[in-house]
Structures are given as C-alpha cells and as structure tokens.
C-alpha positions in Angstrom: 15.7 -44.7 -23.3 15.1 -47.3 -20.7 16.1 -50.9 -21.3 14.3 -54.0 -20.1 16.3 -56.2 -17.8 14.1 -59.3 -18.2 17.0 -61.5 -19.3 19.1 -60.4 -16.3 16.2 -61.2 -13.9 15.6 -64.6 -15.6 19.3 -65.4 -15.0 19.1 -64.4 -11.4 16.1 -66.8 -10.9 17.7 -69.6 -12.9 15.0 -69.5 -15.5 15.1 -69.5 -19.3 13.2 -67.4 -21.8 11.5 -70.7 -22.9 10.3 -71.4 -19.3 9.0 -67.9 -19.0 7.1 -68.2 -22.3 5.6 -71.5 -21.2 4.4 -70.0 -17.9 2.8 -67.1 -19.9 1.3 -69.5 -22.4 3.0 -68.3 -25.5 6.0 -69.6 -27.5 9.5 -68.2 -27.1 9.5 -66.4 -30.4 6.4 -64.4 -29.6 7.8 -63.6 -26.1 11.2 -62.6 -27.6 9.5 -60.4 -30.2 7.4 -58.7 -27.5 10.3 -58.1 -25.2 12.5 -56.7 -28.0 9.7 -54.7 -29.6 7.2 -52.8 -27.7 5.6 -55.0 -25.0 2.1 -54.2 -23.7 1.5 -53.3 -20.1 -0.5 -56.5 -19.7 2.5 -58.5 -21.0 4.9 -56.7 -18.6 2.5 -57.4 -15.7 2.5 -61.1 -16.6 6.3 -61.2 -16.7 6.6 -59.2 -13.5 4.2 -61.5 -11.7 6.1 -64.7 -12.8 9.4 -63.1 -11.9 7.9 -61.9 -8.6 8.9 -58.2 -9.1 7.2 -54.9 -9.6 6.8 -53.9 -13.2 9.2 -51.0 -12.6 11.9 -53.5 -11.7 11.8 -54.9 -15.3 13.5 -51.7 -16.5 17.1 -50.8 -16.2 17.9 -49.1 -12.9 18.7 -45.4 -13.3 22.4 -44.4 -13.4 23.6 -42.8 -10.2 24.2 -39.1 -11.0 25.5 -38.0 -7.6 28.7 -39.2 -6.0 30.1 -38.1 -2.7 32.3 -39.5 0.1 35.8 -40.0 1.2 38.4 -42.4 -0.2 41.6 -43.5 1.3 44.5 -44.4 -0.8 48.1 -45.0 0.3 47.4 -43.4 3.7 45.8 -40.2 2.2 42.1 -39.3 2.6 40.5 -37.8 -0.5 37.1 -36.0 -0.5 34.9 -36.8 -3.5 32.0 -34.5 -4.2 31.2 -35.3 -7.7 31.9 -37.7 -10.6 34.7 -35.5 -11.9 36.5 -35.7 -8.5 36.2 -39.5 -8.7 37.5 -39.7 -12.2 40.5 -37.5 -11.3 41.2 -39.7 -8.2 41.3 -42.8 -10.4 43.5 -41.1 -13.0 46.0 -40.0 -10.2 46.1 -43.6 -9.0 46.8 -44.9 -12.5 49.5 -42.3 -13.0 51.2 -43.2 -9.7 51.3 -46.9 -10.6 53.0 -46.3 -14.0 
C-alpha cells in the first residue's frame, strides 16, 4: 500500500498543514481527514499544485529492489549483486568489529 508523503513535502518547503489548508480554502481538520482517509484526485491535484510537484510525487517512492556494485572495506573489494550480498557484507563488518 502506498503512503502519502505530504507531510514530508510540507517540511521540505517550510510549510505547515494549516498553511496548506488555507491555500486550498479548507480548514486543517478537513484537510487532515482527507489526507489520512481517502483523498479525491481533485484534492491531490490541488495539493500537488501548491507543493509544485506532480501528483505521483505525493506518494512514497518505491523501495529499491535491485542492488549491485562494488564496496571496499579494509583494503578489500567486495562485489554486491543483490540485497542478500549487501546484508552479508554488513554482517561480516559487524562481526569483525566485535
């Protein structure tokens, strides 16, 4: 389930929920109910316009499912091809430092 990130975007822009509600022309309680409930597309469009983002940017960004690359630790290069490799790499570092 996707989560709205309106509060995060407000914080990035130095705005409050009250200020956003005023710009839309409704009170904070109604806006909060809308955000926490099931906002209409029109409401999302209003919010996106005020926050100067696309409607899609109001939703939580997808989790990265692919990981690959090389990591260097203590002079050794490690190839990472998936999340499991990365988790093992981190565990090995933790175990070395204990």
